[in-house]
BAFI-3210 file (N, C-alpha, C; in Angstrom, 3 decimals, decimal comma, padded with zeros to 6 digits):
// residues 213
n [1|2|3|4|5|6|7|8|9|10|11|12|13|14|15|16|17|18|19|20|21|22|23|24|25|26|27|28|29|30|31|32|33|34|35|36|37|38|39|40|41|42|43|44|45|46|47|48|49|50|51|52|53|54|55|56|57|58|59|60|61|62|63|64|65|66|67|68|69|70|71|72|73|74|75|76|77|78|79|80|81|82|83|84|85|86|87|88|89|90|91|92|93|94|95|96|97|98|99|100|101|102|103|104|105|106|107|108|109|110|111|112|113|114|115|116|117|118|119|120|121|122|123|124|125|126|127|128|129|130|131|132|133|134|135|136|137|138|139|140|141|142|143|144|145|146|147|148|149|150|151|152|153|154|155|156|157|158|159|160|161|162|163|164|165|166|167|168|169|170|171|172|173|174|175|176|177|178|179|180|181|182|183|184|185|186|187|188|189|190|191|192|193|194|195|196|197|198|199|200|201|202|203|204|205|206|207|208|209|210|211|212|213]
n.u [133,439|129,812|126,957|123,634|120,609|118,718|120,493|122,172|125,531|126,948|126,119|123,301|119,854|117,489|114,947|111,962|109,556|106,669|103,455|100,789|098,062|094,774|091,058|090,582|093,465|093,944|092,064|092,953|095,150|094,524|092,796|095,016|096,805|094,988|094,799|097,120|098,640|097,377|095,375|094,650|091,751|092,912|095,627|095,505|094,622|096,909|098,593|097,593|097,637|100,270|101,180|100,123|100,926|103,731|103,195|101,511|098,621|096,264|095,846|092,992|091,059|090,827|093,402|093,127|093,354|091,867|090,837|091,416|089,276|090,040|089,510|086,846|087,122|088,566|086,326|084,467|085,874|085,785|083,322|082,855|084,244|086,922|088,190|089,068|088,893|088,597|088,772|091,867|092,797|091,800|093,651|096,217|096,393|096,206|098,681|100,382|100,606|101,188|103,627|104,870|104,300|102,636|099,255|099,608|101,512|100,284|097,950|099,566|100,574|098,013|097,119|098,793|098,765|095,946|093,593|090,748|089,577|087,833|087,443|090,205|089,646|087,999|089,431|092,063|094,077|092,882|092,640|093,951|094,734|096,446|097,991|099,212|100,695|102,865|104,054|104,660|107,017|108,496|109,717|110,769|112,985|114,142|113,675|112,695|111,919|112,529|114,692|117,974|118,803|119,009|122,032|121,462|123,721|125,435|126,048|123,872|123,404|124,101|122,268|120,199|119,965|119,933|117,197|115,982|116,835|115,133|112,799|112,660|112,741|110,111|108,618|108,880|107,903|105,706|103,969|101,770|102,637|102,523|101,376|104,471|105,918|105,112|105,779|108,277|109,744|108,108|108,501|108,115|107,038|104,574|103,195|103,182|101,447|098,882|098,325|097,717|095,268|094,122|093,003|092,180|089,871|088,311|087,718|086,046|083,899|082,704|082,238|080,579|078,523|077,464|076,630|074,392|072,575]
n.v [049,365|048,714|049,556|051,039|050,002|052,056|054,145|056,943|057,168|059,667|059,222|060,852|059,836|058,291|059,864|059,083|057,197|058,994|058,275|057,401|059,000|059,141|059,990|061,529|061,740|063,963|065,671|066,674|068,076|069,652|071,584|072,155|073,710|075,841|076,745|078,066|079,042|082,477|081,799|080,790|079,367|078,067|078,333|076,131|073,557|073,153|073,093|070,458|068,885|068,630|067,420|064,566|063,673|062,986|061,642|059,485|057,662|056,170|052,475|050,938|048,169|046,169|046,017|048,460|051,288|054,905|057,814|060,670|063,159|066,130|068,582|068,908|068,864|071,183|072,733|072,318|073,594|075,699|076,942|076,425|078,914|078,613|079,008|082,424|083,940|086,107|087,645|087,217|088,777|091,094|091,629|090,656|093,163|095,395|094,966|095,064|097,317|098,757|098,787|099,932|099,388|099,403|099,024|097,030|095,095|094,345|093,303|091,276|089,487|088,428|086,824|085,231|083,634|082,562|083,948|084,995|087,087|088,547|089,028|089,800|092,170|093,783|093,974|095,660|098,449|101,514|105,003|106,717|105,421|104,103|106,329|106,791|105,191|105,055|107,602|106,762|104,698|106,595|108,253|106,250|105,102|107,713|108,789|111,502|114,458|113,865|112,831|112,987|115,384|115,638|116,883|120,002|121,123|118,798|116,400|116,286|113,985|111,993|113,303|112,623|109,555|109,096|109,635|107,746|105,389|105,966|106,073|103,409|101,743|102,535|101,100|098,774|098,174|097,965|100,304|102,816|104,346|107,218|108,263|107,358|109,125|111,666|111,990|111,488|113,964|116,399|119,527|120,568|119,767|120,883|119,920|117,303|117,313|118,140|116,401|113,688|114,568|115,457|112,933|112,043|113,579|112,811|109,905|109,949|111,393|109,481|107,937|108,924|109,540|106,936|105,976|107,244|105,652]
n.w [120,917|122,390|121,152|122,028|120,043|120,131|120,596|118,953|117,327|118,718|120,792|121,028|121,259|119,013|117,422|118,513|116,874|115,044|115,400|112,819|111,643|113,119|112,600|115,155|116,238|114,058|114,383|116,889|116,464|114,359|116,607|118,271|116,694|115,786|118,140|118,918|116,615|114,842|112,341|108,985|107,081|104,800|105,605|107,372|106,366|104,702|106,692|108,122|105,907|105,328|107,559|107,429|105,319|106,419|108,631|107,500|107,114|109,799|110,511|110,269|112,227|110,333|108,958|107,045|105,482|105,634|103,476|105,269|106,302|105,464|104,592|105,455|108,364|108,639|107,651|109,529|111,651|111,391|110,891|113,920|114,842|115,500|113,749|111,514|109,080|108,376|110,199|111,129|108,579|108,835|111,471|110,856|108,347|110,502|111,802|109,464|108,583|110,973|110,587|108,931|106,282|103,243|100,915|098,881|099,886|102,155|100,489|099,483|101,211|102,837|100,346|100,003|102,422|101,943|102,068|100,419|097,715|098,142|101,033|101,285|100,001|101,459|103,863|103,390|103,666|103,819|101,870|103,830|106,051|104,318|103,536|106,427|107,251|104,874|105,422|108,113|107,458|105,738|107,946|109,585|107,864|107,293|105,455|102,335|103,579|106,388|106,980|106,062|104,180|100,906|099,766|097,689|095,967|095,098|092,510|089,849|088,960|091,095|093,143|091,633|092,038|094,815|095,662|093,309|094,662|097,086|096,623|095,501|097,554|098,967|097,724|097,218|099,722|099,224|098,699|096,969|093,947|093,443|096,360|097,433|095,519|096,340|099,082|098,930|097,497|098,786|099,892|102,734|105,822|106,575|104,164|104,545|106,273|105,704|103,335|104,575|106,140|104,215|103,116|105,597|106,521|103,875|104,491|107,003|105,746|104,021|105,504|107,330|105,101|104,904|107,156|106,906|105,858]
ca.u [132,327|128,541|125,874|122,135|120,157|118,308|121,356|123,601|127,291|126,903|125,119|121,741|118,523|116,806|113,721|110,668|108,701|105,334|102,571|100,101|097,090|093,557|090,710|091,094|094,766|094,340|091,035|093,552|096,448|094,093|092,938|096,077|097,273|094,457|095,058|098,703|098,394|096,559|094,922|093,117|091,647|093,493|096,929|095,155|094,131|097,961|099,701|097,413|098,424|101,745|101,227|099,417|102,190|104,712|103,007|100,439|097,264|096,450|095,296|091,537|091,468|091,288|094,682|092,489|093,494|091,130|091,154|090,654|088,430|090,752|088,916|085,466|087,276|088,600|085,086|083,939|086,811|085,592|081,357|082,693|084,902|088,246|089,550|088,394|089,841|087,820|089,428|093,066|093,330|092,027|094,368|097,332|096,580|096,722|100,033|101,882|100,524|101,296|105,233|105,044|103,725|101,669|098,226|100,579|102,254|099,248|097,265|100,383|100,396|096,780|096,489|099,800|097,614|095,244|092,495|090,008|089,273|086,418|088,133|091,433|089,254|087,200|090,493|092,873|094,104|092,055|093,143|094,420|095,525|097,580|099,385|100,148|101,633|103,748|104,604|105,798|108,407|109,785|110,214|111,574|114,136|114,771|113,405|112,578|112,492|112,226|116,039|119,547|118,124|120,173|122,881|121,307|124,992|125,880|126,052|122,389|123,109|123,739|120,823|118,718|120,360|119,704|116,093|115,282|116,817|114,425|111,103|112,207|112,542|109,130|107,432|109,218|107,838|103,800|102,843|101,721|103,892|102,138|102,019|105,597|106,601|104,523|106,545|109,790|109,398|107,912|109,373|108,154|106,692|103,035|102,477|102,650|100,212|097,654|098,098|097,600|094,257|093,130|092,535|091,044|088,443|087,751|087,479|085,289|082,893|082,860|081,747|078,597|077,756|077,523|075,788|073,057|071,446]
ca.v [049,674|048,443|051,044|050,254|049,995|053,005|055,276|057,348|057,715|060,881|059,639|060,792|058,910|058,663|060,581|058,283|057,440|059,468|056,688|057,507|060,054|059,113|061,377|061,919|062,763|065,138|066,762|067,038|068,617|070,988|072,326|072,514|074,609|076,821|077,499|078,509|080,354|083,615|081,332|080,842|078,225|077,594|077,689|075,092|073,150|072,790|072,199|068,961|067,675|068,074|066,321|063,434|063,335|063,020|060,450|058,710|057,723|054,898|051,561|050,798|046,699|045,603|046,582|049,472|053,099|055,168|058,808|061,555|064,244|067,640|070,101|068,886|069,137|072,234|073,772|072,451|074,594|077,559|076,758|077,026|080,036|078,468|079,795|083,336|084,159|087,950|088,530|087,334|089,469|092,388|091,751|090,919|094,154|096,194|095,000|095,466|099,383|099,956|099,009|100,695|098,440|099,351|098,500|095,839|094,227|093,723|092,364|090,453|088,903|088,092|086,249|083,991|082,996|082,238|084,630|085,139|087,983|089,476|089,426|090,730|093,676|094,578|093,985|095,871|099,453|102,600|105,964|107,567|104,209|103,743|107,144|107,140|103,978|105,231|108,666|106,116|104,157|107,377|108,545|105,395|105,150|108,937|109,028|113,105|115,194|112,928|112,152|114,025|116,394|115,591|118,366|120,378|121,128|117,683|116,702|116,105|111,738|111,637|113,367|111,516|107,977|108,798|109,999|106,666|104,463|105,857|105,692|102,007|101,343|102,473|100,911|097,859|097,754|098,069|101,858|103,758|105,296|108,474|108,698|108,072|110,541|113,178|112,172|112,180|115,424|117,335|120,385|121,017|118,777|120,884|119,476|116,039|116,925|118,482|115,336|113,185|115,111|115,174|111,418|111,372|114,180|112,100|108,915|110,381|111,899|108,438|106,715|109,897|108,922|105,440|105,847|107,775|105,238]
ca.w [122,363|121,931|121,031|122,333|118,963|119,944|120,387|117,627|117,610|119,142|122,338|121,408|121,281|117,497|117,548|118,369|115,015|115,495|115,324|111,838|111,975|112,534|112,666|116,454|116,178|113,127|115,116|118,399|115,866|114,182|117,629|118,438|115,984|116,013|119,597|119,158|115,719|114,214|111,167|107,988|106,792|103,520|105,894|108,684|105,422|104,309|107,696|108,486|104,721|105,602|109,008|107,020|104,620|107,290|109,305|107,237|107,810|110,292|109,871|111,137|112,744|109,287|108,538|106,160|105,612|104,770|103,970|106,012|105,505|105,965|104,195|106,587|109,541|108,450|107,543|110,864|112,834|110,922|111,427|115,190|115,419|115,860|112,473|111,397|108,136|108,163|111,575|110,823|107,685|109,893|112,513|109,682|107,962|111,226|112,081|108,670|108,607|111,734|110,646|107,821|105,115|101,814|100,656|098,181|100,586|102,618|100,265|098,917|102,573|102,855|099,472|100,528|103,546|101,331|102,288|099,343|097,105|098,686|102,251|101,283|100,042|102,761|104,992|102,885|104,235|102,914|101,673|104,993|106,458|103,889|103,813|107,710|106,603|104,268|106,573|109,083|106,716|105,499|108,942|110,052|107,303|107,082|103,666|102,276|104,383|107,518|107,074|105,550|102,760|099,281|099,244|096,123|095,297|094,346|091,226|089,528|088,877|092,873|093,658|091,031|092,866|095,991|095,154|093,030|096,286|098,401|096,296|095,320|099,068|099,526|096,822|097,605|100,651|098,509|098,721|096,023|093,154|093,561|098,042|097,411|094,548|097,121|100,483|098,514|096,897|099,416|100,511|103,745|106,598|106,774|102,936|104,342|107,363|104,698|102,599|105,542|106,663|103,073|103,122|106,376|106,205|102,827|105,043|107,456|104,948|103,504|107,306|107,748|104,153|104,880|108,094|106,866|104,678]
c.u [130,979|127,745|124,979|121,596|119,413|119,118|122,302|124,921|127,294|126,623|124,116|121,016|117,892|115,608|112,480|109,902|107,478|104,154|101,285|099,070|095,742|092,979|090,626|092,358|094,623|093,115|092,361|094,584|095,448|093,770|093,793|096,920|096,181|094,252|096,355|098,503|097,313|096,325|094,185|092,975|092,321|095,269|096,828|095,074|095,658|098,862|098,571|097,890|099,470|101,664|100,689|100,766|103,131|104,638|102,601|099,574|096,897|095,635|093,625|092,249|091,414|092,388|094,104|093,243|092,124|091,104|090,646|090,509|089,084|089,795|086,975|085,586|087,738|087,577|084,624|084,398|085,371|083,775|081,871|083,478|086,320|088,771|088,523|089,383|089,688|089,019|091,026|093,168|093,064|093,044|095,975|097,636|096,670|098,018|100,943|101,733|101,038|102,824|105,631|104,466|102,133|100,647|098,633|100,788|101,178|098,293|097,998|099,973|098,983|096,822|097,882|099,301|096,592|093,709|091,629|089,792|088,675|086,919|089,234|091,048|088,789|088,543|091,695|092,583|093,294|093,149|094,365|095,624|097,116|098,982|099,689|101,163|103,037|104,857|105,333|106,871|108,694|110,529|111,259|113,063|115,123|114,772|112,626|112,820|112,700|113,933|117,356|119,061|119,368|120,813|122,392|122,408|125,501|125,356|124,731|121,935|123,074|122,862|119,558|118,587|120,000|118,177|115,343|115,370|115,748|112,750|111,637|111,996|111,005|108,221|107,761|108,271|105,782|103,292|102,927|102,404|103,637|102,312|103,742|106,699|106,336|105,743|107,792|110,170|108,731|108,371|108,767|107,211|104,403|102,640|102,268|101,668|099,021|097,558|097,217|095,849|093,488|091,827|091,851|089,975|088,100|086,906|086,194|083,801|082,194|081,733|080,508|077,764|076,884|076,525|074,869|071,836|070,488]
c.v [048,992|049,505|050,319|050,570|051,343|054,894|055,853|057,023|058,479|060,591|059,688|059,967|059,109|059,127|059,584|058,610|058,060|058,590|057,851|058,131|059,006|059,987|062,053|062,440|063,539|066,169|067,751|067,888|069,990|071,869|072,722|073,486|075,870|077,408|078,512|079,729|081,066|082,674|081,382|079,520|077,812|076,971|076,520|074,100|072,133|072,287|070,654|067,741|067,462|067,151|064,866|063,189|062,774|061,738|059,480|058,688|056,065|053,909|051,226|048,618|046,003|045,465|047,845|050,710|053,664|057,169|059,659|062,551|065,977|068,367|070,280|069,412|070,487|073,696|073,787|073,566|076,009|078,047|077,385|078,476|079,797|079,288|080,850|083,700|085,807|088,522|088,151|088,037|090,458|092,546|091,620|092,236|095,148|096,131|095,498|096,820|099,279|099,986|099,546|100,631|099,162|098,340|097,319|095,083|093,237|092,770|091,108|088,829|087,938|086,778|085,040|083,026|082,439|082,665|084,976|086,396|089,100|089,945|090,143|092,205|094,419|094,532|095,151|097,463|100,610|103,925|106,619|106,400|104,299|104,643|107,691|106,224|104,581|106,507|108,127|105,635|105,286|108,037|107,316|105,242|106,467|109,339|111,056|113,826|114,677|112,672|113,746|114,399|116,071|117,098|118,518|120,761|120,230|117,152|115,689|114,065|111,425|111,831|112,724|110,243|107,807|108,895|108,611|105,204|105,001|105,525|104,304|101,261|101,282|101,537|099,576|097,437|098,045|099,494|102,014|104,622|107,006|109,453|108,593|109,122|111,616|113,089|112,540|113,536|116,426|118,166|120,744|119,787|119,238|120,134|118,511|115,768|117,383|117,159|114,516|113,527|115,423|114,337|111,312|111,990|112,923|110,785|109,061|110,897|110,908|107,802|107,788|109,475|107,659|105,353|106,550|107,203|104,279]
c.w [121,586|121,912|121,349|120,748|119,061|120,039|118,961|118,132|118,601|121,047|122,639|121,060|119,375|118,160|117,785|117,281|116,149|115,250|114,282|112,500|112,038|112,626|114,169|116,666|115,497|113,559|116,073|117,714|115,189|115,328|118,062|118,319|115,936|117,192|119,952|118,232|115,675|112,770|110,108|107,548|105,522|104,509|106,824|107,622|105,126|105,168|108,025|107,084|104,638|106,387|108,571|106,514|105,250|108,058|108,517|107,908|108,522|109,987|111,054|111,586|111,363|108,503|107,257|106,402|105,025|104,646|104,546|105,585|105,810|105,808|105,285|107,833|109,614|108,614|109,116|111,598|112,319|111,153|113,178|115,729|115,292|114,845|111,859|110,044|108,045|109,232|111,955|109,706|108,193|110,684|111,471|109,177|108,751|111,438|111,195|108,801|109,174|111,803|109,293|105,916|104,244|101,902|099,794|098,680|101,514|101,889|099,917|100,270|102,563|101,741|099,733|101,462|103,086|101,799|100,601|099,322|097,656|100,646|102,248|100,693|100,992|103,841|104,653|103,700|103,131|102,710|102,604|105,798|105,635|103,125|105,075|107,564|106,062|105,158|107,727|108,832|106,516|107,030|110,050|109,329|106,814|105,701|103,794|103,514|106,522|108,017|106,408|104,823|101,951|099,771|097,413|095,102|094,605|093,215|090,963|089,507|090,356|092,997|092,975|092,124|093,861|096,216|095,021|094,003|097,133|097,934|095,935|096,620|099,192|098,387|096,732|099,083|100,552|098,694|097,205|094,848|093,624|094,839|097,539|096,979|095,660|098,488|099,920|098,437|097,570|100,059|101,725|104,422|106,534|105,339|103,237|105,273|106,449|103,777|103,088|105,754|105,432|103,297|104,325|106,659|104,921|103,530|106,134|107,067|104,186|104,562|107,378|106,797|104,076|105,707|108,285|106,118|105,930]
res [m|n|l|s|s|t|s|r|k|d|g|g|r|k|p|a|k|r|k|p|l|d|e|v|a|l|r|d|l|a|l|s|y|a|a|r|f|a|t|t|g|a|k|l|e|a|y|l|a|r|k|i|r|e|r|g|v|a|e|d|e|d|g|r|t|r|d|l|d|v|a|g|l|v|n|r|l|i|e|l|g|y|v|d|d|d|a|y|a|r|s|r|s|r|d|l|t|s|r|g|y|g|k|r|r|v|e|q|a|l|w|a|a|g|v|d|e|k|v|r|a|d|n|a|p|g|k|a|e|g|r|r|a|a|i|l|l|a|r|k|r|g|f|g|l|f|g|r|k|i|d|p|e|s|p|v|d|e|q|r|a|a|k|e|k|q|i|a|a|m|l|r|a|g|h|d|f|d|a|v|r|f|i|i|n|a|s|a|t|s|e|i|d|e|w|l|a|e|a|e|a|d|e|a|d|n|q|e|g|f|g|s|w]
***
């Protein structure tokens, strides 16, 4: 049986080969990506570089190719406000802390997205937000007072292993060791409430002090 040159043995068609990129096509790709996804300058630049590797660069009328100015295109989109690292970092930080992740995981995520150090620092969760995220995670995972209490009559090794497992999970989520230890070892929820209220009060005082300048 004859098969058409455009068909595979399974009856499907071969995917059409995409045209090499010129400046206009590259700009359109960049605009489409920025419109569909929250992104950073570094992520967009990496995406465009990958597309160039996949599709190549179009030749001009004389059969020559020239380098496409990916960095210049990305910078232009940043100037126009289509790409905003600060807005991305702010949104990503809120998203992660609302899911119970701590400051270290937030900073790691922003670093991976190519956000520079100053923007990462400006958008990292503060003390109160970090504590709220840690409490949220403990509630969700049933750690410390928020779950089944460790039986004080069980062997010491089992009690220690259970606590260490909870501590390790919270550390992996990016929380500070002192905060994790406080939550896991708290003897009453009122202690945790006061601990959070203390950080919130400090944060409010700092904001008032800043506003007085």
